[in-house]
C-alpha positions as CSV (number, residue, x, y, z in Angstrom):
1,M,36.2,-26.1,9.8
2,I,32.9,-25.2,8.3
3,C,30.1,-24.9,10.9
4,Q,26.6,-25.4,9.5
5,F,23.7,-23.7,11.3
6,L,20.2,-22.5,10.7
7,L,19.5,-18.8,10.9
8,K,15.9,-18.1,11.7
9,V,14.7,-14.7,10.5
10,K,11.2,-13.6,11.6
11,C,10.8,-11.2,8.7
12,K,8.7,-13.0,6.1
13,K,9.3,-16.3,8.0
14,L,12.5,-16.8,6.0
15,F,14.8,-19.7,7.0
16,I,18.2,-19.6,5.5
17,K,20.7,-22.3,5.8
18,I,24.2,-20.9,5.6
19,S,27.8,-22.1,6.0
20,R,29.9,-19.8,8.2
21,G,33.1,-19.0,6.6
22,N,32.0,-19.6,3.0
23,I,32.8,-16.9,0.4
24,C,30.3,-15.6,-2.1
25,P,31.6,-16.3,-5.6
26,L,30.0,-13.1,-7.0
27,N,31.6,-10.5,-4.7
28,G,34.1,-12.3,-2.6
29,E,32.4,-11.3,0.7
30,S,31.5,-13.9,3.3
31,I,28.0,-15.3,3.0
32,M,27.4,-14.4,6.6
33,S,28.0,-10.7,5.7
34,N,25.5,-11.0,2.7
35,V,22.9,-12.6,4.9
36,R,23.3,-9.9,7.6
37,V,22.9,-7.2,4.9
38,S,19.9,-8.9,3.5
39,I,18.2,-9.3,6.9
40,I,18.9,-5.7,7.8
41,M,17.5,-4.5,4.5
42,T,14.4,-6.6,4.9
43,I,13.8,-5.2,8.4
44,Y,14.5,-1.7,7.2
45,N,12.1,-2.0,4.2
46,E,9.3,-3.3,6.5
47,M,9.9,-0.5,9.0
48,N,9.8,2.0,6.2
49,A,6.5,0.6,4.9
50,A,5.1,0.7,8.4
51,T,6.2,4.3,8.9
52,R,4.7,5.4,5.5
53,Q,1.4,3.7,6.4
54,K,1.3,5.4,9.8
55,I,1.8,8.8,8.1
56,M,-0.9,8.1,5.6
57,N,-3.3,6.9,8.3
58,A,-2.6,10.1,10.2
59,L,-3.5,12.2,7.3
60,I,-6.8,10.3,6.8
61,T,-7.6,10.8,10.5
62,L,-6.9,14.5,10.3
63,L,-8.9,14.9,7.1
64,Q,-11.9,13.5,9.0
65,Q,-11.6,16.5,11.3
66,R,-10.6,19.3,9.0
67,P,-9.9,20.2,5.4
68,L,-6.4,19.6,3.9
69,S,-5.7,23.4,3.8
70,K,-5.9,23.3,7.6
71,V,-3.5,20.4,8.0
72,S,0.2,20.9,8.3
73,V,3.1,18.5,7.9
74,Q,3.9,19.0,11.6
75,T,0.3,18.1,12.5
76,I,0.5,14.9,10.4
77,A,3.8,14.1,12.1
78,D,2.3,14.6,15.6
79,Q,-0.7,12.4,14.7
80,A,1.6,9.7,13.3
81,E,3.9,10.0,16.3
82,V,6.9,10.5,14.2
83,N,9.3,13.5,13.7
84,C,8.5,16.1,11.1
85,G,11.7,15.2,9.3
86,T,10.6,11.6,9.1
87,V,7.5,12.7,7.1
88,Y,9.8,14.6,4.7
89,V,12.1,11.5,4.3
90,H,9.0,9.6,3.0
91,F,7.0,12.3,1.3
92,V,7.8,15.7,-0.3
93,D,4.8,17.4,1.2
94,K,1.2,16.7,2.4
95,Y,0.0,16.6,-1.2
96,A,2.4,13.8,-2.0
97,I,0.9,11.8,1.0
98,L,-2.6,12.4,-0.3
99,E,-1.6,11.4,-3.8
100,T,0.0,8.2,-2.5
101,I,-3.2,7.4,-0.7
102,E,-5.3,8.0,-3.7
103,K,-3.0,6.0,-6.0
104,R,-3.2,3.0,-3.6
105,L,-7.0,3.1,-3.4
106,I,-7.3,3.3,-7.2
107,E,-4.8,0.4,-7.6
108,G,-6.7,-1.7,-5.1
109,L,-9.9,-1.1,-7.0
110,E,-8.2,-1.9,-10.2
111,K,-6.9,-5.1,-8.8
112,A,-10.4,-6.1,-7.5
113,I,-12.1,-5.1,-10.8
114,K,-9.6,-6.6,-13.2
115,P,-11.1,-10.0,-13.4
116,L,-14.6,-8.6,-14.0
117,Q,-16.3,-8.5,-17.4
118,P,-19.0,-5.8,-17.4
119,A,-21.2,-7.6,-19.9
120,S,-21.2,-10.9,-17.9
121,I,-21.8,-9.1,-14.6
122,L,-24.9,-7.4,-16.0
123,A,-26.1,-10.7,-17.4
124,E,-25.5,-12.4,-14.1
125,A,-27.2,-9.6,-12.2
126,K,-30.3,-9.9,-14.4
127,Q,-30.5,-13.5,-13.4
128,G,-30.1,-12.7,-9.7
129,I,-26.5,-14.1,-9.6
130,V,-23.7,-12.2,-7.8
131,S,-20.3,-13.3,-8.9
132,P,-17.5,-13.7,-6.4
133,F,-15.5,-11.2,-8.3
134,S,-18.3,-8.6,-7.9
135,T,-18.4,-9.4,-4.2
136,R,-14.6,-8.8,-4.0
137,V,-15.0,-5.2,-5.4
138,F,-17.6,-4.4,-2.7
139,Q,-15.5,-6.0,0.0
140,Y,-12.6,-3.9,-1.0
141,I,-14.7,-0.7,-0.8
142,E,-16.1,-1.8,2.5
143,E,-12.6,-2.5,3.9
144,Q,-11.4,1.0,2.8
145,Q,-14.7,2.8,3.5
146,K,-13.1,5.2,6.0
147,V,-10.6,6.3,3.4
148,F,-13.1,6.4,0.5
149,R,-15.6,8.4,2.6
150,T,-12.9,10.9,3.8
151,L,-11.4,11.5,0.4
152,L,-14.8,11.7,-1.4
153,L,-15.9,14.4,1.1
154,Q,-12.6,16.3,1.2
155,D,-10.9,15.9,-2.1
156,V,-12.6,17.1,-5.4
157,E,-9.6,15.7,-7.4
158,F,-10.1,12.2,-5.9
159,T,-13.8,12.3,-6.9
160,K,-12.7,13.1,-10.5
161,K,-10.1,10.4,-10.5
162,L,-12.6,7.9,-9.2
163,R,-15.2,8.9,-11.8
164,D,-12.5,8.7,-14.6
165,F,-11.5,5.3,-13.3
166,F,-15.0,3.9,-13.5
167,M,-15.6,5.5,-16.9
168,N,-12.4,3.8,-18.2
169,Q,-13.2,0.5,-16.6
170,F,-16.8,0.1,-17.6
171,I,-18.1,2.7,-20.0
172,E,-15.1,3.3,-22.3
173,K,-14.2,-0.5,-22.4
174,K,-17.6,-1.3,-23.9
175,R,-17.1,0.9,-27.0
């Protein structure tokens, strides 16, 4: 007898209707088994993302207090309230953490700037008009101001990456 029931999964508010006892035609496993694996992997991925974020936030907090050269992986782990080994599961070293933070910031800026057309922004600005897309860029910078400020004060390489990013987005594109 096939018993239908609704399985509610909190992760991503996913509701899956499955039939207990059905067999997956692709791999011959029970659908229930596939659903369990899928749910476990979703939870695992979300936990991983949360842990990575805690580690990155910890590094930013520490960089507000001291230079990167004075920060150890153990200190980052202590600040993030995780084991040192957990940091190494997610990142090779403290420089990889910093690089990931920088990459995410630049990607966020890129996403916010993508819809902008420099020529039209300038024309609008001369007329006293601020486009919603322009506003989005400044909102992103404001949302991430703690991270931007910390990296701009602590990391010369990030300053160069940011300069290059803006050069490529607005100055080199015009040529």
